[in-house]
N, CA, C, O and the ligand as a Tripos MOL2 file, in Angstrom:
@<TRIPOS>MOLECULE
protein
  309   307    78     0     0
PROTEIN
NO_CHARGES

@<TRIPOS>ATOM
      1 N         -17.2380   -9.7800    1.3070 N.3       1 MET1
      2 CA        -16.4190   -8.6630    0.7830 C.3       1 MET1
      3 C         -15.2600   -8.3780    1.7410 C.2       1 MET1
      4 O         -15.4120   -8.4350    2.9610 O.2       1 MET1
      5 N         -14.1240   -8.0760    1.1690 N.am      2 LEU2
      6 CA        -12.9540   -7.7820    1.9760 C.3       2 LEU2
      7 C         -13.1310   -6.4860    2.7590 C.2       2 LEU2
      8 O         -13.8560   -5.5830    2.3430 O.2       2 LEU2
      9 N         -12.4680   -6.4190    3.8740 N.am      3 LYS3
     10 CA        -12.4650   -5.1860    4.6510 C.3       3 LYS3
     11 C         -11.2330   -4.3580    4.2730 C.2       3 LYS3
     12 O         -10.2380   -4.8810    3.7720 O.2       3 LYS3
     13 N         -11.3330   -3.0420    4.5320 N.am      4 CYS4
     14 CA        -10.2230   -2.1400    4.2210 C.3       4 CYS4
     15 C          -8.9450   -2.5980    4.9230 C.2       4 CYS4
     16 O          -7.8510   -2.4940    4.3670 O.2       4 CYS4
     17 N          -9.0880   -3.0940    6.1180 N.am      5 LYS5
     18 CA         -7.9380   -3.5240    6.8950 C.3       5 LYS5
     19 C          -7.1540   -4.6040    6.1420 C.2       5 LYS5
     20 O          -5.9230   -4.6070    6.1260 O.2       5 LYS5
     21 N          -7.8850   -5.4940    5.5380 N.am      6 HIS6
     22 CA         -7.2590   -6.5800    4.7830 C.3       6 HIS6
     23 C          -6.4420   -6.0140    3.6120 C.2       6 HIS6
     24 O          -5.3240   -6.4580    3.3460 O.2       6 HIS6
     25 N          -7.0170   -5.0390    2.9280 N.am      7 VAL7
     26 CA         -6.3120   -4.4220    1.8010 C.3       7 VAL7
     27 C          -5.0410   -3.7340    2.2980 C.2       7 VAL7
     28 O          -3.9860   -3.8230    1.6700 O.2       7 VAL7
     29 N          -5.1600   -3.0490    3.4320 N.am      8 GLU8
     30 CA         -3.9850   -2.3620    3.9750 C.3       8 GLU8
     31 C          -2.8820   -3.3490    4.3120 C.2       8 GLU8
     32 O          -1.7010   -3.0730    4.1040 O.2       8 GLU8
     33 N          -3.2760   -4.4920    4.8310 N.am      9 GLN9
     34 CA         -2.2710   -5.4980    5.1970 C.3       9 GLN9
     35 C          -1.5730   -6.0700    3.9650 C.2       9 GLN9
     36 O          -0.4070   -6.4580    4.0280 O.2       9 GLN9
     37 N          -2.2870   -6.1200    2.8520 N.am     10 ARG10
     38 CA         -1.7200   -6.7030    1.6460 C.3      10 ARG10
     39 C          -1.1990   -5.6470    0.6840 C.2      10 ARG10
     40 O          -0.6980   -5.9770   -0.3910 O.2      10 ARG10
     41 N          -1.3130   -4.3880    1.0610 N.am     11 ALA11
     42 CA         -0.9490   -3.3030    0.1510 C.3      11 ALA11
     43 C           0.5120   -3.4080   -0.2980 C.2      11 ALA11
     44 O           0.8290   -3.1660   -1.4620 O.2      11 ALA11
     45 N           1.3890   -3.7670    0.6270 N.am     12 ASP12
     46 CA          2.8070   -3.8290    0.2540 C.3      12 ASP12
     47 C           3.0370   -4.9220   -0.7940 C.2      12 ASP12
     48 O           3.8560   -4.7660   -1.7000 O.2      12 ASP12
     49 N           2.3080   -6.0150   -0.6580 N.am     13 ALA13
     50 CA          2.4320   -7.0890   -1.6500 C.3      13 ALA13
     51 C           1.9390   -6.6100   -3.0180 C.2      13 ALA13
     52 O           2.5410   -6.9140   -4.0480 O.2      13 ALA13
     53 N           0.8400   -5.8590   -3.0110 N.am     14 LEU14
     54 CA          0.3080   -5.3370   -4.2710 C.3      14 LEU14
     55 C           1.2920   -4.3700   -4.9130 C.2      14 LEU14
     56 O           1.5240   -4.4130   -6.1210 O.2      14 LEU14
     57 N           1.8650   -3.5000   -4.0950 N.am     15 VAL15
     58 CA          2.7940   -2.5040   -4.6100 C.3      15 VAL15
     59 C           4.0650   -3.1720   -5.1280 C.2      15 VAL15
     60 O           4.6260   -2.7530   -6.1410 O.2      15 VAL15
     61 N           4.5070   -4.1930   -4.4400 N.am     16 ASP16
     62 CA          5.7150   -4.9130   -4.8510 C.3      16 ASP16
     63 C           5.4730   -5.7900   -6.0780 C.2      16 ASP16
     64 O           6.4160   -6.3130   -6.6720 O.2      16 ASP16
     65 N           4.2080   -5.9460   -6.4530 N.am     17 GLY17
     66 CA          3.8800   -6.8290   -7.5650 C.3      17 GLY17
     67 C           4.0600   -8.2830   -7.1810 C.2      17 GLY17
     68 O           4.2550   -9.1490   -8.0340 O.2      17 GLY17
     69 N           3.9920   -8.5370   -5.8870 N.am     18 GLU18
     70 CA          4.1470   -9.8880   -5.3760 C.3      18 GLU18
     71 C           2.9750  -10.7490   -5.8580 C.2      18 GLU18
     72 O           1.8520  -10.2630   -5.9970 O.2      18 GLU18
     73 N           3.2480  -12.0200   -6.1080 N.am     19 ARG19
     74 CA          2.1720  -12.9020   -6.5720 C.3      19 ARG19
     75 C           1.2980  -13.3280   -5.4100 C.2      19 ARG19
     76 O           1.7650  -13.9430   -4.4520 O.2      19 ARG19
     77 N           0.0290  -12.9940   -5.5100 N.am     20 LEU20
     78 CA         -0.9240  -13.4050   -4.4870 C.3      20 LEU20
     79 C          -1.7790  -14.5240   -5.0610 C.2      20 LEU20
     80 O          -1.9150  -14.6500   -6.2780 O.2      20 LEU20
     81 N          -2.3500  -15.3330   -4.1840 N.am     21 PRO21
     82 CA         -3.2760  -16.3550   -4.6920 C.3      21 PRO21
     83 C          -4.3470  -15.6900   -5.5500 C.2      21 PRO21
     84 O          -4.8150  -14.5970   -5.2320 O.2      21 PRO21
     85 N          -4.7330  -16.3540   -6.6420 N.am     22 PHE22
     86 CA         -5.6390  -15.7470   -7.6170 C.3      22 PHE22
     87 C          -6.9050  -15.1920   -6.9740 C.2      22 PHE22
     88 O          -7.3160  -14.0660   -7.2560 O.2      22 PHE22
     89 N          -7.5130  -15.9910   -6.1130 N.am     23 GLY23
     90 CA         -8.7590  -15.5670   -5.4610 C.3      23 GLY23
     91 C          -8.5690  -14.3130   -4.6450 C.2      23 GLY23
     92 O          -9.4150  -13.4190   -4.6520 O.2      23 GLY23
     93 N          -7.4450  -14.2510   -3.9360 N.am     24 GLU24
     94 CA         -7.1830  -13.0910   -3.0840 C.3      24 GLU24
     95 C          -6.9100  -11.8610   -3.9300 C.2      24 GLU24
     96 O          -7.3940  -10.7680   -3.6340 O.2      24 GLU24
     97 N          -6.1380  -12.0480   -4.9750 N.am     25 HIS25
     98 CA         -5.8240  -10.9500   -5.8830 C.3      25 HIS25
     99 C          -7.1150  -10.3530   -6.4450 C.2      25 HIS25
    100 O          -7.2800   -9.1340   -6.5040 O.2      25 HIS25
    101 N          -8.0180  -11.2300   -6.8530 N.am     26 LEU26
    102 CA         -9.2920  -10.8120   -7.4210 C.3      26 LEU26
    103 C         -10.1170  -10.0420   -6.3840 C.2      26 LEU26
    104 O         -10.7140   -9.0080   -6.6840 O.2      26 LEU26
    105 N         -10.1330  -10.5690   -5.1670 N.am     27 ALA27
    106 CA        -10.9070   -9.9360   -4.0980 C.3      27 ALA27
    107 C         -10.3480   -8.5560   -3.7790 C.2      27 ALA27
    108 O         -11.1020   -7.6130   -3.5400 O.2      27 ALA27
    109 N          -9.0110   -8.4420   -3.7780 N.am     28 LEU28
    110 CA         -8.3830   -7.1460   -3.5030 C.3      28 LEU28
    111 C          -8.7280   -6.1540   -4.6080 C.2      28 LEU28
    112 O          -9.0740   -5.0030   -4.3410 O.2      28 LEU28
    113 N          -8.6290   -6.6180   -5.8540 N.am     29 ARG29
    114 CA         -8.9350   -5.7340   -6.9880 C.3      29 ARG29
    115 C         -10.3910   -5.2840   -6.9430 C.2      29 ARG29
    116 O         -10.7040   -4.1240   -7.2100 O.2      29 ARG29
    117 N         -11.2710   -6.2140   -6.6020 N.am     30 ALA30
    118 CA        -12.7010   -5.8910   -6.5300 C.3      30 ALA30
    119 C         -12.9350   -4.8410   -5.4510 C.2      30 ALA30
    120 O         -13.7230   -3.9140   -5.6360 O.2      30 ALA30
    121 N         -12.2530   -4.9930   -4.3360 N.am     31 HIS31
    122 CA        -12.4150   -4.0210   -3.2580 C.3      31 HIS31
    123 C         -11.9100   -2.6490   -3.7030 C.2      31 HIS31
    124 O         -12.5360   -1.6250   -3.4260 O.2      31 HIS31
    125 N         -10.7760   -2.6430   -4.3920 N.am     32 LEU32
    126 CA        -10.2020   -1.3720   -4.8460 C.3      32 LEU32
    127 C         -11.1330   -0.6560   -5.8250 C.2      32 LEU32
    128 O         -11.1510    0.5720   -5.9000 O.2      32 LEU32
    129 N         -11.9120   -1.4560   -6.5790 N.am     33 MET33
    130 CA        -12.8190   -0.8430   -7.5390 C.3      33 MET33
    131 C         -13.9430   -0.0840   -6.8460 C.2      33 MET33
    132 O         -14.4420    0.9130   -7.3670 O.2      33 MET33
    133 N         -14.3350   -0.5560   -5.6770 N.am     34 ILE34
    134 CA        -15.4750    0.0870   -5.0180 C.3      34 ILE34
    135 C         -15.0600    0.9880   -3.8570 C.2      34 ILE34
    136 O         -15.8880    1.7370   -3.3380 O.2      34 ILE34
    137 N         -13.7840    0.9310   -3.4370 N.am     35 CYS35
    138 CA        -13.3930    1.6640   -2.2310 C.3      35 CYS35
    139 C         -12.3730    2.7580   -2.5480 C.2      35 CYS35
    140 O         -11.2160    2.4870   -2.8690 O.2      35 CYS35
    141 N         -12.8400    3.9920   -2.4460 N.am     36 ARG36
    142 CA        -11.9690    5.1290   -2.7530 C.3      36 ARG36
    143 C         -10.8370    5.2490   -1.7440 C.2      36 ARG36
    144 O          -9.7050    5.5880   -2.0900 O.2      36 ARG36
    145 N         -11.1600    4.9680   -0.5100 N.am     37 HIS37
    146 CA        -10.1680    5.0670    0.5650 C.3      37 HIS37
    147 C          -8.9490    4.1850    0.2640 C.2      37 HIS37
    148 O          -7.8090    4.6370    0.3740 O.2      37 HIS37
    149 N          -9.1910    2.9460   -0.1100 N.am     38 CYS38
    150 CA         -8.0940    2.0170   -0.3640 C.3      38 CYS38
    151 C          -7.3540    2.3590   -1.6540 C.2      38 CYS38
    152 O          -6.1410    2.1710   -1.7500 O.2      38 CYS38
    153 N          -8.0850    2.8590   -2.6370 N.am     39 ARG39
    154 CA         -7.4120    3.2740   -3.8820 C.3      39 ARG39
    155 C          -6.4070    4.3770   -3.5820 C.2      39 ARG39
    156 O          -5.2750    4.3570   -4.0640 O.2      39 ARG39
    157 N          -6.8470    5.3430   -2.7750 N.am     40 ARG40
    158 CA         -5.9730    6.4610   -2.4360 C.3      40 ARG40
    159 C          -4.7820    5.9760   -1.6180 C.2      40 ARG40
    160 O          -3.6480    6.4020   -1.8340 O.2      40 ARG40
    161 N          -5.0560    5.0920   -0.6880 N.am     41 TYR41
    162 CA         -4.0050    4.5300    0.1660 C.3      41 TYR41
    163 C          -2.9390    3.8310   -0.6830 C.2      41 TYR41
    164 O          -1.7390    4.0200   -0.4850 O.2      41 TYR41
    165 N          -3.4080    3.0300   -1.6190 N.am     42 LEU42
    166 CA         -2.4940    2.2740   -2.4730 C.3      42 LEU42
    167 C          -1.6890    3.2080   -3.3800 C.2      42 LEU42
    168 O          -0.5020    2.9920   -3.6250 O.2      42 LEU42
    169 N          -2.3570    4.2420   -3.8660 N.am     43 ARG43
    170 CA         -1.6710    5.2070   -4.7330 C.3      43 ARG43
    171 C          -0.5520    5.9060   -3.9770 C.2      43 ARG43
    172 O           0.5440    6.0950   -4.5050 O.2      43 ARG43
    173 N          -0.8350    6.2840   -2.7450 N.am     44 GLN44
    174 CA          0.1820    6.9640   -1.9430 C.3      44 GLN44
    175 C           1.3430    6.0360   -1.6320 C.2      44 GLN44
    176 O           2.5060    6.4370   -1.6470 O.2      44 GLN44
    177 N           1.0000    4.7900   -1.3510 N.am     45 LEU45
    178 CA          2.0440    3.8190   -1.0490 C.3      45 LEU45
    179 C           2.9390    3.5970   -2.2740 C.2      45 LEU45
    180 O           4.1600    3.4930   -2.1560 O.2      45 LEU45
    181 N           2.3110    3.5270   -3.4460 N.am     46 GLN46
    182 CA          3.0800    3.3460   -4.6780 C.3      46 GLN46
    183 C           4.0030    4.5270   -4.9190 C.2      46 GLN46
    184 O           5.1560    4.3550   -5.3160 O.2      46 GLN46
    185 N           3.4880    5.7300   -4.6770 N.am     47 ALA47
    186 CA          4.3010    6.9350   -4.8620 C.3      47 ALA47
    187 C           5.4830    6.9100   -3.9000 C.2      47 ALA47
    188 O           6.6020    7.2750   -4.2610 O.2      47 ALA47
    189 N           5.2220    6.4800   -2.6840 N.am     48 LEU48
    190 CA          6.2800    6.4180   -1.6790 C.3      48 LEU48
    191 C           7.3610    5.4210   -2.0860 C.2      48 LEU48
    192 O           8.5540    5.7080   -1.9880 O.2      48 LEU48
    193 N           6.9310    4.2550   -2.5400 N.am     49 VAL49
    194 CA          7.8880    3.2170   -2.9360 C.3      49 VAL49
    195 C           8.7330    3.7000   -4.1170 C.2      49 VAL49
    196 O           9.9420    3.4730   -4.1690 O.2      49 VAL49
    197 N           8.0620    4.3760   -5.0700 N.am     50 ARG50
    198 CA          8.8090    4.9070   -6.2170 C.3      50 ARG50
    199 C           9.8530    5.9070   -5.7650 C.2      50 ARG50
    200 O          10.9880    5.8900   -6.2410 O.2      50 ARG50
    201 N           9.4660    6.7820   -4.8420 N.am     51 THR51
    202 CA         10.3880    7.7880   -4.3290 C.3      51 THR51
    203 C          11.5770    7.1260   -3.6430 C.2      51 THR51
    204 O          12.7260    7.5210   -3.8380 O.2      51 THR51
    205 N          11.2820    6.1230   -2.8440 N.am     52 LEU52
    206 CA         12.3470    5.4440   -2.1040 C.3      52 LEU52
    207 C          13.3040    4.7410   -3.0610 C.2      52 LEU52
    208 O          14.5160    4.7350   -2.8450 O.2      52 LEU52
    209 N          12.7510    4.1470   -4.1240 N.am     53 ARG53
    210 CA         13.6100    3.4170   -5.0710 C.3      53 ARG53
    211 C          14.5100    4.3700   -5.8470 C.2      53 ARG53
    212 O          15.6180    4.0150   -6.2490 O.2      53 ARG53
    213 N          14.0040    5.6060   -6.0510 N.am     54 ARG54
    214 CA         14.8040    6.5920   -6.7720 C.3      54 ARG54
    215 C          15.8640    7.2140   -5.8880 C.2      54 ARG54
    216 O          16.8640    7.7440   -6.3730 O.2      54 ARG54
    217 N          15.6380    7.1470   -4.5980 N.am     55 SER55
    218 CA         16.5190    7.8080   -3.6490 C.3      55 SER55
    219 C          17.9340    7.2440   -3.7490 C.2      55 SER55
    220 O          18.1250    6.0310   -3.6490 O.2      55 SER55
    221 N          18.9270    8.1110   -3.9450 N.am     56 PRO56
    222 CA         20.3110    7.6460   -4.1420 C.3      56 PRO56
    223 C          20.8820    6.9590   -2.9020 C.2      56 PRO56
    224 O          21.5880    5.9570   -3.0120 O.2      56 PRO56
    225 N          20.5750    7.4980   -1.7320 N.am     57 ALA57
    226 CA         21.0600    6.8700   -0.5140 C.3      57 ALA57
    227 C          19.9360    6.0180    0.0640 C.2      57 ALA57
    228 O          18.8770    6.5380    0.4150 O.2      57 ALA57
    229 N          20.1630    4.7190    0.1620 N.am     58 PRO58
    230 CA         19.1030    3.8660    0.6970 C.3      58 PRO58
    231 C          18.7200    4.2880    2.1120 C.2      58 PRO58
    232 O          19.5770    4.5300    2.9610 O.2      58 PRO58
    233 N          17.4360    4.3700    2.3380 N.am     59 LEU59
    234 CA         16.9650    4.7500    3.6650 C.3      59 LEU59
    235 C          16.9370    3.5160    4.5520 C.2      59 LEU59
    236 O          16.7590    2.3900    4.0870 O.2      59 LEU59
    237 N          17.1130    3.7550    5.8110 N.am     60 SER60
    238 CA         17.0350    2.6350    6.7460 C.3      60 SER60
    239 C          15.5860    2.1890    6.8780 C.2      60 SER60
    240 O          14.6670    2.9480    6.5700 O.2      60 SER60
    241 N          15.3860    0.9730    7.3290 N.am     61 ASP61
    242 CA         14.0260    0.4540    7.5070 C.3      61 ASP61
    243 C          13.2290    1.3240    8.4640 C.2      61 ASP61
    244 O          12.0340    1.5490    8.2720 O.2      61 ASP61
    245 N          13.9050    1.8100    9.4940 N.am     62 THR62
    246 CA         13.2190    2.6390   10.4870 C.3      62 THR62
    247 C          12.6850    3.8990    9.8350 C.2      62 THR62
    248 O          11.5510    4.3090   10.0840 O.2      62 THR62
    249 N          13.5050    4.5060    9.0020 N.am     63 HIS63
    250 CA         13.0970    5.7230    8.3130 C.3      63 HIS63
    251 C          11.9060    5.4340    7.3980 C.2      63 HIS63
    252 O          10.9360    6.1920    7.3680 O.2      63 HIS63
    253 N          11.9890    4.3470    6.6640 N.am     64 THR64
    254 CA         10.9060    3.9600    5.7620 C.3      64 THR64
    255 C           9.6190    3.7510    6.5390 C.2      64 THR64
    256 O           8.5550    4.2200    6.1340 O.2      64 THR64
    257 N           9.7190    3.0470    7.6520 N.am     65 GLU65
    258 CA          8.5330    2.7860    8.4680 C.3      65 GLU65
    259 C           7.9220    4.0770    8.9770 C.2      65 GLU65
    260 O           6.7000    4.2270    9.0130 O.2      65 GLU65
    261 N           8.7850    5.0160    9.3720 N.am     66 ALA66
    262 CA          8.2890    6.2960    9.8660 C.3      66 ALA66
    263 C           7.5130    7.0120    8.7670 C.2      66 ALA66
    264 O           6.4600    7.5960    9.0280 O.2      66 ALA66
    265 N           8.0280    6.9710    7.5410 N.am     67 LEU67
    266 CA          7.3430    7.6070    6.4190 C.3      67 LEU67
    267 C           5.9910    6.9550    6.1580 C.2      67 LEU67
    268 O           4.9860    7.6370    5.9580 O.2      67 LEU67
    269 N           5.9830    5.6490    6.1620 N.am     68 VAL68
    270 CA          4.7360    4.9200    5.9160 C.3      68 VAL68
    271 C           3.7240    5.2510    7.0070 C.2      68 VAL68
    272 O           2.5450    5.4680    6.7300 O.2      68 VAL68
    273 N           4.1960    5.2860    8.2460 N.am     69 GLU69
    274 CA          3.2910    5.5910    9.3510 C.3      69 GLU69
    275 C           2.7000    6.9790    9.2090 C.2      69 GLU69
    276 O           1.5300    7.2010    9.5200 O.2      69 GLU69
    277 N           3.5110    7.9110    8.7390 N.am     70 ARG70
    278 CA          3.0180    9.2680    8.5740 C.3      70 ARG70
    279 C           1.8750    9.2850    7.5430 C.2      70 ARG70
    280 O           0.8680    9.9700    7.7220 O.2      70 ARG70
    281 N           2.0570    8.5210    6.4700 N.am     71 ILE71
    282 CA          1.0140    8.4540    5.4450 C.3      71 ILE71
    283 C          -0.2440    7.7950    6.0010 C.2      71 ILE71
    284 O          -1.3570    8.2670    5.7720 O.2      71 ILE71
    285 N          -0.0550    6.7080    6.7290 N.am     72 VAL72
    286 CA         -1.1990    5.9970    7.2920 C.3      72 VAL72
    287 C          -1.9330    6.9000    8.2830 C.2      72 VAL72
    288 O          -3.1630    6.9020    8.3300 O.2      72 VAL72
    289 N          -1.1860    7.6600    9.0680 N.am     73 ASP73
    290 CA         -1.8060    8.5870   10.0160 C.3      73 ASP73
    291 C          -2.6700    9.6000    9.2830 C.2      73 ASP73
    292 O          -3.7790    9.9190    9.7090 O.2      73 ASP73
    293 N          -2.1440   10.0940    8.1820 N.am     74 ARG74
    294 CA         -2.8780   11.1090    7.4300 C.3      74 ARG74
    295 C          -4.1860   10.5400    6.8970 C.2      74 ARG74
    296 O          -5.2050   11.2270    6.8210 O.2      74 ARG74
    297 N          -4.1220    9.2400    6.5240 N.am     75 GLN75
    298 CA         -5.3270    8.5610    6.0270 C.3      75 GLN75
    299 C          -6.4720    8.6250    7.0140 C.2      75 GLN75
    300 O          -7.6230    8.8440    6.6370 O.2      75 GLN75
    301 N          -6.1450    8.4310    8.2850 N.am     76 SER76
    302 CA         -7.2140    8.2630    9.2650 C.3      76 SER76
    303 C          -7.7000    9.5870    9.8400 C.2      76 SER76
    304 O          -8.5360    9.6140   10.7430 O.2      76 SER76
    305 N          -7.1720   10.6800    9.3100 N.am     77 GLU77
    306 CA         -7.6260   11.9780    9.8280 C.3      77 GLU77
    307 C          -9.0310   12.3120    9.3420 C.2      77 GLU77
    308 O          -9.5680   13.3670    9.6820 O.2      77 GLU77
    309 ZN        -11.2830   -0.1690    1.4400 Zn       78 ZN78
@<TRIPOS>BOND
     1     1     2 1
     2     2     3 1
     3     3     4 2
     4     3     5 am
     5     5     6 1
     6     6     7 1
     7     7     8 2
     8     7     9 am
     9     9    10 1
    10    10    11 1
    11    11    12 2
    12    11    13 am
    13    13    14 1
    14    14    15 1
    15    15    16 2
    16    15    17 am
    17    17    18 1
    18    18    19 1
    19    19    20 2
    20    19    21 am
    21    21    22 1
    22    22    23 1
    23    23    24 2
    24    23    25 am
    25    25    26 1
    26    26    27 1
    27    27    28 2
    28    27    29 am
    29    29    30 1
    30    30    31 1
    31    31    32 2
    32    31    33 am
    33    33    34 1
    34    34    35 1
    35    35    36 2
    36    35    37 am
    37    37    38 1
    38    38    39 1
    39    39    40 2
    40    39    41 am
    41    41    42 1
    42    42    43 1
    43    43    44 2
    44    43    45 am
    45    45    46 1
    46    46    47 1
    47    47    48 2
    48    47    49 am
    49    49    50 1
    50    50    51 1
    51    51    52 2
    52    51    53 am
    53    53    54 1
    54    54    55 1
    55    55    56 2
    56    55    57 am
    57    57    58 1
    58    58    59 1
    59    59    60 2
    60    59    61 am
    61    61    62 1
    62    62    63 1
    63    63    64 2
    64    63    65 am
    65    65    66 1
    66    66    67 1
    67    67    68 2
    68    67    69 am
    69    69    70 1
    70    70    71 1
    71    71    72 2
    72    71    73 am
    73    73    74 1
    74    74    75 1
    75    75    76 2
    76    75    77 am
    77    77    78 1
    78    78    79 1
    79    79    80 2
    80    79    81 am
    81    81    82 1
    82    82    83 1
    83    83    84 2
    84    83    85 am
    85    85    86 1
    86    86    87 1
    87    87    88 2
    88    87    89 am
    89    89    90 1
    90    90    91 1
    91    91    92 2
    92    91    93 am
    93    93    94 1
    94    94    95 1
    95    95    96 2
    96    95    97 am
    97    97    98 1
    98    98    99 1
    99    99   100 2
   100    99   101 am
   101   101   102 1
   102   102   103 1
   103   103   104 2
   104   103   105 am
   105   105   106 1
   106   106   107 1
   107   107   108 2
   108   107   109 am
   109   109   110 1
   110   110   111 1
   111   111   112 2
   112   111   113 am
   113   113   114 1
   114   114   115 1
   115   115   116 2
   116   115   117 am
   117   117   118 1
   118   118   119 1
   119   119   120 2
   120   119   121 am
   121   121   122 1
   122   122   123 1
   123   123   124 2
   124   123   125 am
   125   125   126 1
   126   126   127 1
   127   127   128 2
   128   127   129 am
   129   129   130 1
   130   130   131 1
   131   131   132 2
   132   131   133 am
   133   133   134 1
   134   134   135 1
   135   135   136 2
   136   135   137 am
   137   137   138 1
   138   138   139 1
   139   139   140 2
   140   139   141 am
   141   141   142 1
   142   142   143 1
   143   143   144 2
   144   143   145 am
   145   145   146 1
   146   146   147 1
   147   147   148 2
   148   147   149 am
   149   149   150 1
   150   150   151 1
   151   151   152 2
   152   151   153 am
   153   153   154 1
   154   154   155 1
   155   155   156 2
   156   155   157 am
   157   157   158 1
   158   158   159 1
   159   159   160 2
   160   159   161 am
   161   161   162 1
   162   162   163 1
   163   163   164 2
   164   163   165 am
   165   165   166 1
   166   166   167 1
   167   167   168 2
   168   167   169 am
   169   169   170 1
   170   170   171 1
   171   171   172 2
   172   171   173 am
   173   173   174 1
   174   174   175 1
   175   175   176 2
   176   175   177 am
   177   177   178 1
   178   178   179 1
   179   179   180 2
   180   179   181 am
   181   181   182 1
   182   182   183 1
   183   183   184 2
   184   183   185 am
   185   185   186 1
   186   186   187 1
   187   187   188 2
   188   187   189 am
   189   189   190 1
   190   190   191 1
   191   191   192 2
   192   191   193 am
   193   193   194 1
   194   194   195 1
   195   195   196 2
   196   195   197 am
   197   197   198 1
   198   198   199 1
   199   199   200 2
   200   199   201 am
   201   201   202 1
   202   202   203 1
   203   203   204 2
   204   203   205 am
   205   205   206 1
   206   206   207 1
   207   207   208 2
   208   207   209 am
   209   209   210 1
   210   210   211 1
   211   211   212 2
   212   211   213 am
   213   213   214 1
   214   214   215 1
   215   215   216 2
   216   215   217 am
   217   217   218 1
   218   218   219 1
   219   219   220 2
   220   219   221 am
   221   221   222 1
   222   222   223 1
   223   223   224 2
   224   223   225 am
   225   225   226 1
   226   226   227 1
   227   227   228 2
   228   227   229 am
   229   229   230 1
   230   230   231 1
   231   231   232 2
   232   231   233 am
   233   233   234 1
   234   234   235 1
   235   235   236 2
   236   235   237 am
   237   237   238 1
   238   238   239 1
   239   239   240 2
   240   239   241 am
   241   241   242 1
   242   242   243 1
   243   243   244 2
   244   243   245 am
   245   245   246 1
   246   246   247 1
   247   247   248 2
   248   247   249 am
   249   249   250 1
   250   250   251 1
   251   251   252 2
   252   251   253 am
   253   253   254 1
   254   254   255 1
   255   255   256 2
   256   255   257 am
   257   257   258 1
   258   258   259 1
   259   259   260 2
   260   259   261 am
   261   261   262 1
   262   262   263 1
   263   263   264 2
   264   263   265 am
   265   265   266 1
   266   266   267 1
   267   267   268 2
   268   267   269 am
   269   269   270 1
   270   270   271 1
   271   271   272 2
   272   271   273 am
   273   273   274 1
   274   274   275 1
   275   275   276 2
   276   275   277 am
   277   277   278 1
   278   278   279 1
   279   279   280 2
   280   279   281 am
   281   281   282 1
   282   282   283 1
   283   283   284 2
   284   283   285 am
   285   285   286 1
   286   286   287 1
   287   287   288 2
   288   287   289 am
   289   289   290 1
   290   290   291 1
   291   291   292 2
   292   291   293 am
   293   293   294 1
   294   294   295 1
   295   295   296 2
   296   295   297 am
   297   297   298 1
   298   298   299 1
   299   299   300 2
   300   299   301 am
   301   301   302 1
   302   302   303 1
   303   303   304 2
   304   303   305 am
   305   305   306 1
   306   306   307 1
   307   307   308 2
@<TRIPOS>SUBSTRUCTURE
     1 MET1         2 RESIDUE 1 A MET
     2 LEU2         6 RESIDUE 1 A LEU
     3 LYS3        10 RESIDUE 1 A LYS
     4 CYS4        14 RESIDUE 1 A CYS
     5 LYS5        18 RESIDUE 1 A LYS
     6 HIS6        22 RESIDUE 1 A HIS
     7 VAL7        26 RESIDUE 1 A VAL
     8 GLU8        30 RESIDUE 1 A GLU
     9 GLN9        34 RESIDUE 1 A GLN
    10 ARG10       38 RESIDUE 1 A ARG
    11 ALA11       42 RESIDUE 1 A ALA
    12 ASP12       46 RESIDUE 1 A ASP
    13 ALA13       50 RESIDUE 1 A ALA
    14 LEU14       54 RESIDUE 1 A LEU
    15 VAL15       58 RESIDUE 1 A VAL
    16 ASP16       62 RESIDUE 1 A ASP
    17 GLY17       66 RESIDUE 1 A GLY
    18 GLU18       70 RESIDUE 1 A GLU
    19 ARG19       74 RESIDUE 1 A ARG
    20 LEU20       78 RESIDUE 1 A LEU
    21 PRO21       82 RESIDUE 1 A PRO
    22 PHE22       86 RESIDUE 1 A PHE
    23 GLY23       90 RESIDUE 1 A GLY
    24 GLU24       94 RESIDUE 1 A GLU
    25 HIS25       98 RESIDUE 1 A HIS
    26 LEU26      102 RESIDUE 1 A LEU
    27 ALA27      106 RESIDUE 1 A ALA
    28 LEU28      110 RESIDUE 1 A LEU
    29 ARG29      114 RESIDUE 1 A ARG
    30 ALA30      118 RESIDUE 1 A ALA
    31 HIS31      122 RESIDUE 1 A HIS
    32 LEU32      126 RESIDUE 1 A LEU
    33 MET33      130 RESIDUE 1 A MET
    34 ILE34      134 RESIDUE 1 A ILE
    35 CYS35      138 RESIDUE 1 A CYS
    36 ARG36      142 RESIDUE 1 A ARG
    37 HIS37      146 RESIDUE 1 A HIS
    38 CYS38      150 RESIDUE 1 A CYS
    39 ARG39      154 RESIDUE 1 A ARG
    40 ARG40      158 RESIDUE 1 A ARG
    41 TYR41      162 RESIDUE 1 A TYR
    42 LEU42      166 RESIDUE 1 A LEU
    43 ARG43      170 RESIDUE 1 A ARG
    44 GLN44      174 RESIDUE 1 A GLN
    45 LEU45      178 RESIDUE 1 A LEU
    46 GLN46      182 RESIDUE 1 A GLN
    47 ALA47      186 RESIDUE 1 A ALA
    48 LEU48      190 RESIDUE 1 A LEU
    49 VAL49      194 RESIDUE 1 A VAL
    50 ARG50      198 RESIDUE 1 A ARG
    51 THR51      202 RESIDUE 1 A THR
    52 LEU52      206 RESIDUE 1 A LEU
    53 ARG53      210 RESIDUE 1 A ARG
    54 ARG54      214 RESIDUE 1 A ARG
    55 SER55      218 RESIDUE 1 A SER
    56 PRO56      222 RESIDUE 1 A PRO
    57 ALA57      226 RESIDUE 1 A ALA
    58 PRO58      230 RESIDUE 1 A PRO
    59 LEU59      234 RESIDUE 1 A LEU
    60 SER60      238 RESIDUE 1 A SER
    61 ASP61      242 RESIDUE 1 A ASP
    62 THR62      246 RESIDUE 1 A THR
    63 HIS63      250 RESIDUE 1 A HIS
    64 THR64      254 RESIDUE 1 A THR
    65 GLU65      258 RESIDUE 1 A GLU
    66 ALA66      262 RESIDUE 1 A ALA
    67 LEU67      266 RESIDUE 1 A LEU
    68 VAL68      270 RESIDUE 1 A VAL
    69 GLU69      274 RESIDUE 1 A GLU
    70 ARG70      278 RESIDUE 1 A ARG
    71 ILE71      282 RESIDUE 1 A ILE
    72 VAL72      286 RESIDUE 1 A VAL
    73 ASP73      290 RESIDUE 1 A ASP
    74 ARG74      294 RESIDUE 1 A ARG
    75 GLN75      298 RESIDUE 1 A GLN
    76 SER76      302 RESIDUE 1 A SER
    77 GLU77      306 RESIDUE 1 A GLU
    78 ZN78       309 GROUP 0 **** ****
């Protein structure tokens, strides 16, 4: 079974709709079905990406990273 860390590492690919190898995609989905923590993490990441895409002024990578880090920090509280 995949670990949460693995899902976190691939979360951006999932959110971007990037094509993952079939086996990996399946394993990630299976993990998301049983892991509330990762489901919530992915949902927040998706919301963040949507917000950023709607944002009229493109944010710098540094700003984006800071936002993501803030969300990740909140996760581990
Ligand atoms: Zn998990």
